[in-house]
N, CA and C atoms of all chains as a GROMACS GRO file, in nm:
protein
  600
    1UNK      N    1   3.997   1.300  -2.826
    1UNK     CA    2   3.956   1.176  -2.787
    1UNK      C    3   3.986   1.135  -2.629
    2UNK      N    4   3.896   1.115  -2.573
    2UNK     CA    5   3.944   1.061  -2.400
    2UNK      C    6   4.046   0.979  -2.382
    3UNK      N    7   4.115   0.997  -2.269
    3UNK     CA    8   4.233   0.913  -2.244
    3UNK      C    9   4.193   0.758  -2.251
    4UNK      N   10   4.079   0.714  -2.184
    4UNK     CA   11   4.030   0.563  -2.185
    4UNK      C   12   4.021   0.530  -2.319
    5UNK      N   13   4.003   0.604  -2.424
    5UNK     CA   14   3.961   0.543  -2.561
    5UNK      C   15   4.102   0.531  -2.625
    6UNK      N   16   4.193   0.589  -2.565
    6UNK     CA   17   4.321   0.551  -2.631
    6UNK      C   18   4.408   0.422  -2.605
    7UNK      N   19   4.352   0.363  -2.493
    7UNK     CA   20   4.412   0.250  -2.426
    7UNK      C   21   4.367   0.123  -2.538
    8UNK      N   22   4.474   0.052  -2.541
    8UNK     CA   23   4.452  -0.075  -2.605
    8UNK      C   24   4.338  -0.172  -2.556
    9UNK      N   25   4.244  -0.213  -2.620
    9UNK     CA   26   4.136  -0.275  -2.603
    9UNK      C   27   4.176  -0.395  -2.535
   10UNK      N   28   4.270  -0.465  -2.553
   10UNK     CA   29   4.337  -0.581  -2.500
   10UNK      C   30   4.346  -0.557  -2.351
   11UNK      N   31   4.424  -0.449  -2.311
   11UNK     CA   32   4.457  -0.410  -2.195
   11UNK      C   33   4.350  -0.371  -2.116
   12UNK      N   34   4.234  -0.312  -2.169
   12UNK     CA   35   4.128  -0.293  -2.094
   12UNK      C   36   4.041  -0.404  -2.074
   13UNK      N   37   4.066  -0.500  -2.133
   13UNK     CA   38   4.015  -0.629  -2.121
   13UNK      C   39   4.059  -0.712  -2.031
   14UNK      N   40   4.185  -0.717  -2.038
   14UNK     CA   41   4.282  -0.777  -1.928
   14UNK      C   42   4.262  -0.720  -1.782
   15UNK      N   43   4.237  -0.589  -1.776
   15UNK     CA   44   4.206  -0.514  -1.654
   15UNK      C   45   4.070  -0.542  -1.610
   16UNK      N   46   3.978  -0.580  -1.724
   16UNK     CA   47   3.843  -0.624  -1.665
   16UNK      C   48   3.838  -0.751  -1.602
   17UNK      N   49   3.931  -0.848  -1.664
   17UNK     CA   50   3.930  -0.977  -1.615
   17UNK      C   51   4.008  -0.998  -1.462
   18UNK      N   52   4.092  -0.920  -1.482
   18UNK     CA   53   4.180  -0.902  -1.324
   18UNK      C   54   4.100  -0.858  -1.214
   19UNK      N   55   4.009  -0.750  -1.267
   19UNK     CA   56   3.920  -0.681  -1.169
   19UNK      C   57   3.819  -0.753  -1.126
   20UNK      N   58   3.805  -0.840  -1.235
   20UNK     CA   59   3.638  -0.943  -1.179
   20UNK      C   60   3.712  -1.036  -1.103
   21UNK      N   61   3.820  -1.088  -1.127
   21UNK     CA   62   3.882  -1.209  -1.036
   21UNK      C   63   3.900  -1.179  -0.910
   22UNK      N   64   3.977  -1.021  -0.878
   22UNK     CA   65   3.998  -0.955  -0.775
   22UNK      C   66   3.879  -0.953  -0.686
   23UNK      N   67   3.742  -0.923  -0.776
   23UNK     CA   68   3.638  -0.861  -0.685
   23UNK      C   69   3.555  -1.007  -0.643
   24UNK      N   70   3.573  -1.118  -0.740
   24UNK     CA   71   3.501  -1.240  -0.706
   24UNK      C   72   3.585  -1.297  -0.568
   25UNK      N   73   3.731  -1.275  -0.546
   25UNK     CA   74   3.801  -1.334  -0.453
   25UNK      C   75   3.752  -1.257  -0.342
   26UNK      N   76   3.763  -1.109  -0.374
   26UNK     CA   77   3.727  -1.046  -0.222
   26UNK      C   78   3.576  -1.073  -0.174
   27UNK      N   79   3.490  -1.064  -0.257
   27UNK     CA   80   3.353  -1.101  -0.245
   27UNK      C   81   3.346  -1.232  -0.179
   28UNK      N   82   3.411  -1.338  -0.221
   28UNK     CA   83   3.398  -1.468  -0.142
   28UNK      C   84   3.473  -1.468  -0.021
   29UNK      N   85   3.559  -1.399   0.020
   29UNK     CA   86   3.604  -1.411   0.133
   29UNK      C   87   3.508  -1.326   0.225
   30UNK      N   88   3.484  -1.203   0.170
   30UNK     CA   89   3.368  -1.134   0.261
   30UNK      C   90   3.240  -1.211   0.311
   31UNK      N   91   3.191  -1.263   0.173
   31UNK     CA   92   3.085  -1.350   0.210
   31UNK      C   93   3.097  -1.466   0.319
   32UNK      N   94   3.217  -1.534   0.296
   32UNK     CA   95   3.227  -1.636   0.405
   32UNK      C   96   3.253  -1.598   0.539
   33UNK      N   97   3.317  -1.477   0.558
   33UNK     CA   98   3.324  -1.443   0.687
   33UNK      C   99   3.192  -1.382   0.760
   34UNK      N  100   3.101  -1.343   0.642
   34UNK     CA  101   2.959  -1.296   0.724
   34UNK      C  102   2.890  -1.417   0.728
   35UNK      N  103   2.862  -1.509   0.640
   35UNK     CA  104   2.787  -1.616   0.689
   35UNK      C  105   2.834  -1.727   0.771
   36UNK      N  106   2.986  -1.728   0.804
   36UNK     CA  107   3.027  -1.796   0.911
   36UNK      C  108   3.042  -1.742   1.033
   37UNK      N  109   2.969  -1.627   1.051
   37UNK     CA  110   2.950  -1.552   1.205
   37UNK      C  111   2.827  -1.601   1.268
   38UNK      N  112   2.853  -1.680   1.328
   38UNK     CA  113   2.766  -1.776   1.408
   38UNK      C  114   2.645  -1.666   1.499
   39UNK      N  115   2.698  -1.556   1.532
   39UNK     CA  116   2.625  -1.461   1.621
   39UNK      C  117   2.554  -1.358   1.533
   40UNK      N  118   2.584  -1.380   1.402
   40UNK     CA  119   2.526  -1.264   1.318
   40UNK      C  120   2.365  -1.311   1.281
   41UNK      N  121   2.308  -1.186   1.241
   41UNK     CA  122   2.173  -1.195   1.218
   41UNK      C  123   2.099  -1.264   1.101
   42UNK      N  124   2.018  -1.314   1.071
   42UNK     CA  125   1.985  -1.370   0.934
   42UNK      C  126   1.983  -1.261   0.841
   43UNK      N  127   1.961  -1.138   0.863
   43UNK     CA  128   1.970  -1.042   0.744
   43UNK      C  129   2.140  -1.012   0.724
   44UNK      N  130   2.218  -1.019   0.828
   44UNK     CA  131   2.353  -1.019   0.776
   44UNK      C  132   2.401  -1.122   0.710
   45UNK      N  133   2.363  -1.231   0.729
   45UNK     CA  134   2.405  -1.360   0.653
   45UNK      C  135   2.353  -1.369   0.516
   46UNK      N  136   2.213  -1.324   0.495
   46UNK     CA  137   2.167  -1.297   0.359
   46UNK      C  138   2.230  -1.227   0.285
   47UNK      N  139   2.292  -1.094   0.363
   47UNK     CA  140   2.372  -0.994   0.292
   47UNK      C  141   2.504  -1.057   0.240
   48UNK      N  142   2.567  -1.153   0.332
   48UNK     CA  143   2.670  -1.218   0.291
   48UNK      C  144   2.662  -1.321   0.170
   49UNK      N  145   2.531  -1.346   0.158
   49UNK     CA  146   2.492  -1.437   0.029
   49UNK      C  147   2.506  -1.358  -0.098
   50UNK      N  148   2.439  -1.261  -0.071
   50UNK     CA  149   2.383  -1.166  -0.198
   50UNK      C  150   2.547  -1.123  -0.250
   51UNK      N  151   2.639  -1.081  -0.150
   51UNK     CA  152   2.758  -1.009  -0.197
   51UNK      C  153   2.844  -1.137  -0.264
   52UNK      N  154   2.853  -1.242  -0.196
   52UNK     CA  155   2.894  -1.375  -0.263
   52UNK      C  156   2.867  -1.392  -0.433
   53UNK      N  157   2.722  -1.388  -0.421
   53UNK     CA  158   2.670  -1.457  -0.554
   53UNK      C  159   2.674  -1.337  -0.646
   54UNK      N  160   2.677  -1.189  -0.608
   54UNK     CA  161   2.736  -1.092  -0.720
   54UNK      C  162   2.863  -1.080  -0.755
   55UNK      N  163   2.936  -1.099  -0.664
   55UNK     CA  164   3.078  -1.134  -0.694
   55UNK      C  165   3.115  -1.218  -0.817
   56UNK      N  166   3.040  -1.306  -0.764
   56UNK     CA  167   3.076  -1.468  -0.884
   56UNK      C  168   2.988  -1.422  -1.038
   57UNK      N  169   2.876  -1.353  -1.006
   57UNK     CA  170   2.805  -1.323  -1.119
   57UNK      C  171   2.892  -1.244  -1.230
   58UNK      N  172   2.937  -1.129  -1.147
   58UNK     CA  173   3.041  -1.047  -1.215
   58UNK      C  174   3.148  -1.107  -1.279
   59UNK      N  175   3.210  -1.196  -1.213
   59UNK     CA  176   3.305  -1.251  -1.272
   59UNK      C  177   3.278  -1.384  -1.409
   60UNK      N  178   3.140  -1.401  -1.378
   60UNK     CA  179   3.110  -1.489  -1.494
   60UNK      C  180   3.061  -1.411  -1.612
   61UNK      N  181   3.013  -1.295  -1.594
   61UNK     CA  182   2.986  -1.211  -1.712
   61UNK      C  183   3.122  -1.167  -1.782
   62UNK      N  184   3.212  -1.119  -1.702
   62UNK     CA  185   3.330  -1.080  -1.744
   62UNK      C  186   3.390  -1.210  -1.842
   63UNK      N  187   3.390  -1.314  -1.790
   63UNK     CA  188   3.466  -1.428  -1.862
   63UNK      C  189   3.394  -1.447  -2.001
   64UNK      N  190   3.250  -1.436  -1.984
   64UNK     CA  191   3.176  -1.461  -2.105
   64UNK      C  192   3.201  -1.348  -2.218
   65UNK      N  193   3.213  -1.244  -2.134
   65UNK     CA  194   3.256  -1.114  -2.244
   65UNK      C  195   3.393  -1.148  -2.305
   66UNK      N  196   3.494  -1.183  -2.207
   66UNK     CA  197   3.625  -1.237  -2.295
   66UNK      C  198   3.596  -1.334  -2.390
   67UNK      N  199   3.520  -1.427  -2.372
   67UNK     CA  200   3.502  -1.534  -2.454
   67UNK      C  201   3.453  -1.499  -2.590
   68UNK      N  202   3.340  -1.418  -2.568
   68UNK     CA  203   3.275  -1.379  -2.702
   68UNK      C  204   3.365  -1.272  -2.786
   69UNK      N  205   3.480  -1.220  -2.723
   69UNK     CA  206   3.542  -1.128  -2.774
   69UNK      C  207   3.646  -1.184  -2.882
   70UNK      N  208   3.669  -1.318  -2.851
   70UNK     CA  209   3.796  -1.394  -2.936
   70UNK      C  210   3.719  -1.422  -3.071
   71UNK      N  211   3.809  -1.486  -3.144
   71UNK     CA  212   3.761  -1.540  -3.275
   71UNK      C  213   3.690  -1.690  -3.250
   72UNK      N  214   3.634  -1.700  -3.372
   72UNK     CA  215   3.523  -1.843  -3.376
   72UNK      C  216   3.620  -1.960  -3.335
   73UNK      N  217   3.722  -1.961  -3.374
   73UNK     CA  218   3.827  -2.088  -3.323
   73UNK      C  219   3.848  -2.096  -3.165
   74UNK      N  220   3.853  -1.999  -3.125
   74UNK     CA  221   3.885  -1.970  -2.955
   74UNK      C  222   3.750  -1.998  -2.881
   75UNK      N  223   3.640  -1.949  -2.964
   75UNK     CA  224   3.515  -1.958  -2.891
   75UNK      C  225   3.499  -2.139  -2.898
   76UNK      N  226   3.503  -2.188  -3.013
   76UNK     CA  227   3.468  -2.332  -3.010
   76UNK      C  228   3.549  -2.411  -2.900
   77UNK      N  229   3.690  -2.376  -2.865
   77UNK     CA  230   3.762  -2.426  -2.772
   77UNK      C  231   3.686  -2.414  -2.643
   78UNK      N  232   3.630  -2.311  -2.603
   78UNK     CA  233   3.563  -2.255  -2.495
   78UNK      C  234   3.433  -2.365  -2.456
   79UNK      N  235   3.360  -2.351  -2.599
   79UNK     CA  236   3.246  -2.415  -2.580
   79UNK      C  237   3.260  -2.566  -2.571
   80UNK      N  238   3.375  -2.605  -2.625
   80UNK     CA  239   3.401  -2.775  -2.598
   80UNK      C  240   3.428  -2.773  -2.436
   81UNK      N  241   3.518  -2.687  -2.404
   81UNK     CA  242   3.562  -2.693  -2.272
   81UNK      C  243   3.436  -2.687  -2.181
   82UNK      N  244   3.330  -2.590  -2.195
   82UNK     CA  245   3.237  -2.585  -2.120
   82UNK      C  246   3.130  -2.729  -2.107
   83UNK      N  247   3.133  -2.763  -2.236
   83UNK     CA  248   3.035  -2.899  -2.227
   83UNK      C  249   3.112  -3.025  -2.138
   84UNK      N  250   3.259  -3.010  -2.172
   84UNK     CA  251   3.316  -3.125  -2.096
   84UNK      C  252   3.309  -3.112  -1.960
   85UNK      N  253   3.311  -2.980  -1.903
   85UNK     CA  254   3.315  -2.941  -1.751
   85UNK      C  255   3.144  -2.984  -1.707
   86UNK      N  256   3.064  -2.930  -1.804
   86UNK     CA  257   2.922  -2.989  -1.769
   86UNK      C  258   2.920  -3.130  -1.746
   87UNK      N  259   2.958  -3.201  -1.823
   87UNK     CA  260   2.922  -3.358  -1.836
   87UNK      C  261   2.999  -3.425  -1.718
   88UNK      N  262   3.145  -3.340  -1.695
   88UNK     CA  263   3.205  -3.400  -1.607
   88UNK      C  264   3.156  -3.399  -1.444
   89UNK      N  265   3.082  -3.261  -1.433
   89UNK     CA  266   3.040  -3.232  -1.297
   89UNK      C  267   2.921  -3.321  -1.300
   90UNK      N  268   2.850  -3.335  -1.404
   90UNK     CA  269   2.718  -3.439  -1.413
   90UNK      C  270   2.748  -3.562  -1.329
   91UNK      N  271   2.870  -3.632  -1.430
   91UNK     CA  272   2.921  -3.739  -1.383
   91UNK      C  273   2.970  -3.742  -1.239
   92UNK      N  274   3.008  -3.662  -1.179
   92UNK     CA  275   3.059  -3.664  -1.038
   92UNK      C  276   2.923  -3.648  -0.955
   93UNK      N  277   2.871  -3.570  -0.989
   93UNK     CA  278   2.728  -3.553  -0.888
   93UNK      C  279   2.651  -3.688  -0.894
   94UNK      N  280   2.646  -3.750  -1.007
   94UNK     CA  281   2.567  -3.897  -1.050
   94UNK      C  282   2.634  -3.984  -0.962
   95UNK      N  283   2.760  -3.973  -0.964
   95UNK     CA  284   2.844  -4.101  -0.886
   95UNK      C  285   2.856  -4.108  -0.755
   96UNK      N  286   2.859  -3.946  -0.682
   96UNK     CA  287   2.843  -3.952  -0.558
   96UNK      C  288   2.722  -3.960  -0.500
   97UNK      N  289   2.614  -3.942  -0.584
   97UNK     CA  290   2.472  -3.945  -0.525
   97UNK      C  291   2.476  -4.115  -0.515
   98UNK      N  292   2.513  -4.191  -0.595
   98UNK     CA  293   2.501  -4.347  -0.601
   98UNK      C  294   2.590  -4.390  -0.459
   99UNK      N  295   2.722  -4.313  -0.462
   99UNK     CA  296   2.814  -4.363  -0.348
   99UNK      C  297   2.735  -4.339  -0.236
  100UNK      N  298   2.673  -4.222  -0.191
  100UNK     CA  299   2.622  -4.200  -0.090
  100UNK      C  300   2.503  -4.257  -0.050
  101UNK      N  301   2.409  -4.312  -0.156
  101UNK     CA  302   2.300  -4.404  -0.120
  101UNK      C  303   2.357  -4.530  -0.081
  102UNK      N  304   2.449  -4.570  -0.119
  102UNK     CA  305   2.517  -4.718  -0.131
  102UNK      C  306   2.585  -4.712   0.037
  103UNK      N  307   2.585  -4.594   0.065
  103UNK     CA  308   2.663  -4.609   0.210
  103UNK      C  309   2.825  -4.608   0.223
  104UNK      N  310   2.856  -4.557   0.092
  104UNK     CA  311   3.003  -4.572   0.110
  104UNK      C  312   3.082  -4.420   0.164
  105UNK      N  313   3.001  -4.323   0.110
  105UNK     CA  314   3.028  -4.182   0.178
  105UNK      C  315   2.914  -4.137   0.233
  106UNK      N  316   2.968  -4.044   0.317
  106UNK     CA  317   2.841  -3.980   0.417
  106UNK      C  318   2.795  -3.873   0.337
  107UNK      N  319   2.858  -3.766   0.283
  107UNK     CA  320   2.794  -3.648   0.210
  107UNK      C  321   2.910  -3.597   0.134
  108UNK      N  322   2.858  -3.513   0.040
  108UNK     CA  323   2.962  -3.453  -0.025
  108UNK      C  324   2.904  -3.273  -0.035
  109UNK      N  325   3.027  -3.206   0.002
  109UNK     CA  326   3.004  -3.058   0.016
  109UNK      C  327   2.968  -2.997  -0.120
  110UNK      N  328   2.858  -2.932  -0.123
  110UNK     CA  329   2.822  -2.845  -0.261
  110UNK      C  330   2.953  -2.774  -0.311
  111UNK      N  331   3.038  -2.724  -0.220
  111UNK     CA  332   3.149  -2.642  -0.253
  111UNK      C  333   3.240  -2.744  -0.354
  112UNK      N  334   3.230  -2.863  -0.304
  112UNK     CA  335   3.328  -2.968  -0.367
  112UNK      C  336   3.287  -2.969  -0.531
  113UNK      N  337   3.151  -2.960  -0.542
  113UNK     CA  338   3.093  -2.977  -0.650
  113UNK      C  339   3.127  -2.884  -0.766
  114UNK      N  340   3.117  -2.726  -0.723
  114UNK     CA  341   3.153  -2.632  -0.803
  114UNK      C  342   3.314  -2.638  -0.824
  115UNK      N  343   3.389  -2.678  -0.730
  115UNK     CA  344   3.545  -2.694  -0.727
  115UNK      C  345   3.591  -2.807  -0.844
  116UNK      N  346   3.504  -2.898  -0.880
  116UNK     CA  347   3.520  -3.000  -0.963
  116UNK      C  348   3.506  -2.962  -1.116
  117UNK      N  349   3.370  -2.857  -1.099
  117UNK     CA  350   3.322  -2.767  -1.212
  117UNK      C  351   3.442  -2.705  -1.261
  118UNK      N  352   3.492  -2.627  -1.190
  118UNK     CA  353   3.619  -2.530  -1.215
  118UNK      C  354   3.729  -2.578  -1.246
  119UNK      N  355   3.770  -2.701  -1.204
  119UNK     CA  356   3.869  -2.782  -1.234
  119UNK      C  357   3.853  -2.834  -1.381
  120UNK      N  358   3.752  -2.900  -1.358
  120UNK     CA  359   3.745  -2.970  -1.526
  120UNK      C  360   3.726  -2.880  -1.614
  121UNK      N  361   3.671  -2.773  -1.613
  121UNK     CA  362   3.666  -2.666  -1.712
  121UNK      C  363   3.819  -2.614  -1.742
  122UNK      N  364   3.885  -2.571  -1.653
  122UNK     CA  365   4.031  -2.547  -1.661
  122UNK      C  366   4.096  -2.661  -1.750
  123UNK      N  367   4.073  -2.760  -1.688
  123UNK     CA  368   4.158  -2.876  -1.760
  123UNK      C  369   4.128  -2.901  -1.906
  124UNK      N  370   3.971  -2.878  -1.941
  124UNK     CA  371   3.922  -2.895  -2.081
  124UNK      C  372   3.982  -2.781  -2.166
  125UNK      N  373   3.984  -2.657  -2.096
  125UNK     CA  374   4.048  -2.561  -2.182
  125UNK      C  375   4.186  -2.598  -2.229
  126UNK      N  376   4.277  -2.637  -2.125
  126UNK     CA  377   4.395  -2.666  -2.141
  126UNK      C  378   4.407  -2.799  -2.270
  127UNK      N  379   4.338  -2.882  -2.227
  127UNK     CA  380   4.317  -3.013  -2.312
  127UNK      C  381   4.272  -2.975  -2.452
  128UNK      N  382   4.181  -2.881  -2.480
  128UNK     CA  383   4.121  -2.820  -2.609
  128UNK      C  384   4.236  -2.764  -2.678
  129UNK      N  385   4.304  -2.675  -2.600
  129UNK     CA  386   4.413  -2.602  -2.692
  129UNK      C  387   4.536  -2.687  -2.727
  130UNK      N  388   4.544  -2.791  -2.634
  130UNK     CA  389   4.652  -2.874  -2.662
  130UNK      C  390   4.630  -2.954  -2.794
  131UNK      N  391   4.502  -2.998  -2.776
  131UNK     CA  392   4.458  -3.079  -2.933
  131UNK      C  393   4.460  -2.998  -3.047
  132UNK      N  394   4.425  -2.881  -3.026
  132UNK     CA  395   4.393  -2.807  -3.159
  132UNK      C  396   4.534  -2.734  -3.200
  133UNK      N  397   4.608  -2.716  -3.094
  133UNK     CA  398   4.742  -2.658  -3.137
  133UNK      C  399   4.868  -2.709  -3.155
  134UNK      N  400   4.869  -2.858  -3.120
  134UNK     CA  401   4.977  -2.954  -3.137
  134UNK      C  402   5.038  -2.960  -3.275
  135UNK      N  403   3.708  -3.225  -4.441
  135UNK     CA  404   3.722  -3.105  -4.541
  135UNK      C  405   3.872  -3.080  -4.584
  136UNK      N  406   3.904  -3.063  -4.698
  136UNK     CA  407   4.076  -3.043  -4.729
  136UNK      C  408   4.057  -2.914  -4.772
  137UNK      N  409   4.170  -2.862  -4.753
  137UNK     CA  410   4.188  -2.721  -4.800
  137UNK      C  411   4.337  -2.680  -4.859
  138UNK      N  412   4.326  -2.578  -4.931
  138UNK     CA  413   4.494  -2.542  -4.986
  138UNK      C  414   4.555  -2.409  -4.924
  139UNK      N  415   4.495  -2.416  -4.814
  139UNK     CA  416   4.566  -2.278  -4.725
  139UNK      C  417   4.714  -2.278  -4.737
  140UNK      N  418   4.773  -2.394  -4.679
  140UNK     CA  419   4.908  -2.392  -4.680
  140UNK      C  420   4.988  -2.336  -4.806
  141UNK      N  421   4.936  -2.407  -4.895
  141UNK     CA  422   4.982  -2.384  -5.059
  141UNK      C  423   4.961  -2.228  -5.080
  142UNK      N  424   4.838  -2.187  -5.050
  142UNK     CA  425   4.797  -2.053  -5.097
  142UNK      C  426   4.867  -1.940  -5.022
  143UNK      N  427   4.896  -2.006  -4.891
  143UNK     CA  428   5.001  -1.912  -4.808
  143UNK      C  429   5.123  -1.889  -4.824
  144UNK      N  430   5.193  -2.012  -4.887
  144UNK     CA  431   5.345  -2.039  -4.929
  144UNK      C  432   5.348  -1.950  -5.072
  145UNK      N  433   5.245  -1.965  -5.174
  145UNK     CA  434   5.259  -1.858  -5.268
  145UNK      C  435   5.238  -1.714  -5.245
  146UNK      N  436   5.187  -1.680  -5.157
  146UNK     CA  437   5.180  -1.551  -5.101
  146UNK      C  438   5.303  -1.502  -5.024
  147UNK      N  439   5.375  -1.616  -4.981
  147UNK     CA  440   5.500  -1.592  -4.894
  147UNK      C  441   5.460  -1.521  -4.739
  148UNK      N  442   5.332  -1.570  -4.691
  148UNK     CA  443   5.287  -1.519  -4.582
  148UNK      C  444   5.308  -1.608  -4.463
  149UNK      N  445   5.324  -1.581  -4.357
  149UNK     CA  446   5.326  -1.637  -4.238
  149UNK      C  447   5.208  -1.674  -4.202
  150UNK      N  448   5.195  -1.774  -4.116
  150UNK     CA  449   5.041  -1.805  -4.057
  150UNK      C  450   5.008  -1.682  -3.964
  151UNK      N  451   5.096  -1.627  -3.885
  151UNK     CA  452   5.070  -1.471  -3.812
  151UNK      C  453   5.003  -1.390  -3.919
  152UNK      N  454   5.080  -1.374  -4.033
  152UNK     CA  455   5.044  -1.264  -4.124
  152UNK      C  456   4.900  -1.299  -4.156
  153UNK      N  457   4.870  -1.414  -4.195
  153UNK     CA  458   4.731  -1.444  -4.249
  153UNK      C  459   4.627  -1.432  -4.143
  154UNK      N  460   4.687  -1.478  -4.022
  154UNK     CA  461   4.585  -1.449  -3.925
  154UNK      C  462   4.539  -1.306  -3.891
  155UNK      N  463   4.648  -1.230  -3.909
  155UNK     CA  464   4.615  -1.085  -3.873
  155UNK      C  465   4.515  -1.026  -4.001
  156UNK      N  466   4.548  -1.093  -4.109
  156UNK     CA  467   4.470  -1.024  -4.219
  156UNK      C  468   4.336  -1.043  -4.207
  157UNK      N  469   4.282  -1.161  -4.154
  157UNK     CA  470   4.182  -1.215  -4.152
  157UNK      C  471   4.094  -1.202  -4.008
  158UNK      N  472   4.176  -1.175  -3.928
  158UNK     CA  473   4.139  -1.113  -3.776
  158UNK      C  474   4.093  -1.248  -3.690
  159UNK      N  475   4.191  -1.334  -3.691
  159UNK     CA  476   4.194  -1.456  -3.598
  159UNK      C  477   4.347  -1.484  -3.548
  160UNK      N  478   4.336  -1.577  -3.468
  160UNK     CA  479   4.468  -1.619  -3.397
  160UNK      C  480   4.551  -1.707  -3.488
  161UNK      N  481   4.685  -1.688  -3.494
  161UNK     CA  482   4.777  -1.773  -3.542
  161UNK      C  483   4.740  -1.911  -3.545
  162UNK      N  484   4.684  -1.967  -3.419
  162UNK     CA  485   4.652  -2.108  -3.395
  162UNK      C  486   4.523  -2.154  -3.465
  163UNK      N  487   4.445  -2.063  -3.483
  163UNK     CA  488   4.323  -2.078  -3.555
  163UNK      C  489   4.374  -2.116  -3.700
  164UNK      N  490   4.486  -2.035  -3.758
  164UNK     CA  491   4.510  -2.087  -3.901
  164UNK      C  492   4.580  -2.215  -3.915
  165UNK      N  493   4.670  -2.230  -3.801
  165UNK     CA  494   4.734  -2.383  -3.779
  165UNK      C  495   4.638  -2.473  -3.772
  166UNK      N  496   4.530  -2.443  -3.708
  166UNK     CA  497   4.448  -2.576  -3.676
  166UNK      C  498   4.356  -2.609  -3.808
  167UNK      N  499   4.324  -2.484  -3.901
  167UNK     CA  500   4.277  -2.533  -4.030
  167UNK      C  501   4.381  -2.572  -4.105
  168UNK      N  502   4.489  -2.536  -4.127
  168UNK     CA  503   4.560  -2.596  -4.205
  168UNK      C  504   4.619  -2.750  -4.178
  169UNK      N  505   4.614  -2.791  -4.050
  169UNK     CA  506   4.642  -2.911  -4.015
  169UNK      C  507   4.504  -3.004  -4.013
  170UNK      N  508   4.400  -2.952  -4.056
  170UNK     CA  509   4.270  -3.017  -4.094
  170UNK      C  510   4.191  -3.042  -3.948
  171UNK      N  511   4.237  -2.988  -3.828
  171UNK     CA  512   4.157  -3.024  -3.713
  171UNK      C  513   4.057  -2.934  -3.700
  172UNK      N  514   4.036  -2.834  -3.764
  172UNK     CA  515   3.925  -2.740  -3.748
  172UNK      C  516   3.888  -2.683  -3.879
  173UNK      N  517   3.749  -2.713  -3.900
  173UNK     CA  518   3.677  -2.657  -4.033
  173UNK      C  519   3.620  -2.501  -3.976
  174UNK      N  520   3.669  -2.404  -4.056
  174UNK     CA  521   3.624  -2.247  -4.022
  174UNK      C  522   3.462  -2.238  -4.054
  175UNK      N  523   3.410  -2.156  -3.985
  175UNK     CA  524   3.273  -2.129  -3.996
  175UNK      C  525   3.268  -2.048  -4.159
  176UNK      N  526   3.145  -2.014  -4.205
  176UNK     CA  527   3.133  -1.945  -4.323
  176UNK      C  528   3.194  -1.798  -4.360
  177UNK      N  529   3.170  -1.733  -4.248
  177UNK     CA  530   3.223  -1.584  -4.219
  177UNK      C  531   3.384  -1.592  -4.223
  178UNK      N  532   3.458  -1.680  -4.169
  178UNK     CA  533   3.572  -1.682  -4.178
  178UNK      C  534   3.637  -1.754  -4.309
  179UNK      N  535   3.583  -1.850  -4.338
  179UNK     CA  536   3.597  -1.908  -4.477
  179UNK      C  537   3.610  -1.814  -4.591
  180UNK      N  538   3.492  -1.715  -4.571
  180UNK     CA  539   3.488  -1.622  -4.672
  180UNK      C  540   3.590  -1.488  -4.666
  181UNK      N  541   3.651  -1.485  -4.533
  181UNK     CA  542   3.730  -1.369  -4.522
  181UNK      C  543   3.857  -1.418  -4.572
  182UNK      N  544   3.896  -1.558  -4.551
  182UNK     CA  545   4.019  -1.626  -4.612
  182UNK      C  546   4.029  -1.616  -4.759
  183UNK      N  547   3.901  -1.636  -4.802
  183UNK     CA  548   3.901  -1.640  -4.954
  183UNK      C  549   3.922  -1.488  -4.993
  184UNK      N  550   3.877  -1.396  -4.961
  184UNK     CA  551   3.884  -1.266  -4.979
  184UNK      C  552   4.029  -1.217  -4.979
  185UNK      N  553   4.115  -1.270  -4.844
  185UNK     CA  554   4.245  -1.234  -4.842
  185UNK      C  555   4.327  -1.289  -4.947
  186UNK      N  556   4.273  -1.400  -4.976
  186UNK     CA  557   4.365  -1.445  -5.118
  186UNK      C  558   4.293  -1.418  -5.269
  187UNK      N  559   4.180  -1.320  -5.259
  187UNK     CA  560   4.124  -1.271  -5.369
  187UNK      C  561   4.089  -1.402  -5.471
  188UNK      N  562   4.022  -1.476  -5.397
  188UNK     CA  563   3.972  -1.610  -5.493
  188UNK      C  564   3.825  -1.644  -5.403
  189UNK      N  565   3.793  -1.777  -5.458
  189UNK     CA  566   3.653  -1.816  -5.401
  189UNK      C  567   3.672  -1.908  -5.287
  190UNK      N  568   3.579  -1.939  -5.220
  190UNK     CA  569   3.566  -2.031  -5.089
  190UNK      C  570   3.606  -2.190  -5.174
  191UNK      N  571   3.543  -2.187  -5.268
  191UNK     CA  572   3.556  -2.332  -5.324
  191UNK      C  573   3.710  -2.378  -5.372
  192UNK      N  574   3.769  -2.245  -5.394
  192UNK     CA  575   3.909  -2.253  -5.452
  192UNK      C  576   3.990  -2.303  -5.347
  193UNK      N  577   3.953  -2.285  -5.232
  193UNK     CA  578   4.030  -2.333  -5.108
  193UNK      C  579   3.992  -2.440  -5.029
  194UNK      N  580   3.861  -2.437  -5.004
  194UNK     CA  581   3.803  -2.576  -4.920
  194UNK      C  582   3.726  -2.647  -5.018
  195UNK      N  583   3.760  -2.790  -5.002
  195UNK     CA  584   3.683  -2.893  -5.068
  195UNK      C  585   3.636  -3.007  -4.951
  196UNK      N  586   3.508  -3.020  -5.033
  196UNK     CA  587   3.447  -3.146  -4.917
  196UNK      C  588   3.505  -3.271  -4.970
  197UNK      N  589   3.531  -3.375  -4.885
  197UNK     CA  590   3.573  -3.498  -4.900
  197UNK      C  591   3.458  -3.574  -4.891
  198UNK      N  592   3.462  -3.720  -4.936
  198UNK     CA  593   3.360  -3.811  -4.939
  198UNK      C  594   3.304  -3.841  -4.789
  199UNK      N  595   3.397  -3.833  -4.678
  199UNK     CA  596   3.362  -3.857  -4.546
  199UNK      C  597   3.295  -3.764  -4.500
  200UNK      N  598   3.287  -3.626  -4.532
  200UNK     CA  599   3.223  -3.513  -4.462
  200UNK      C  600   3.066  -3.516  -4.491
   0.00000   0.00000   0.00000
């Protein structure tokens, strides 16, 4: 039996998640530096976009794999959390759209939208676990 | 849906963690089922029934509101 087959599957999974988070962080920092380089060529900035997207995609796939490896109860919590995050983000976009058209705000950064989605997703996981496990 | 999980578990003198391990879920899942906050899917219900060597109907019961 090979050495990696002897390792605890949970540890391998944890490694995958930490690796994916680290890769996402590194790719995001790299992409941000590349696309913010004012003197850089379009190809260089496009490469920055690709690096950022691939890092994020890898993190998404790793997270999906982690969720699918859990039991049906945990998957239910994640399903509810994703639905809440989707609804909250939709509400946020809808509200800011109206506020912008009404002249109360100038504009909202797209970065703010995905940060709202990430935050509501995390809060919804915490809330779901609290509801089912109290 | 009502269930007799807590009673059956007590009869076997199993902890929630032990039952969870036998059916391959987390202890929190067993707790959520026992408190009625979560109704398991058919495969999990059948695994639980198999763990107690009984039928699903003997553990889970539909209520009028279901």
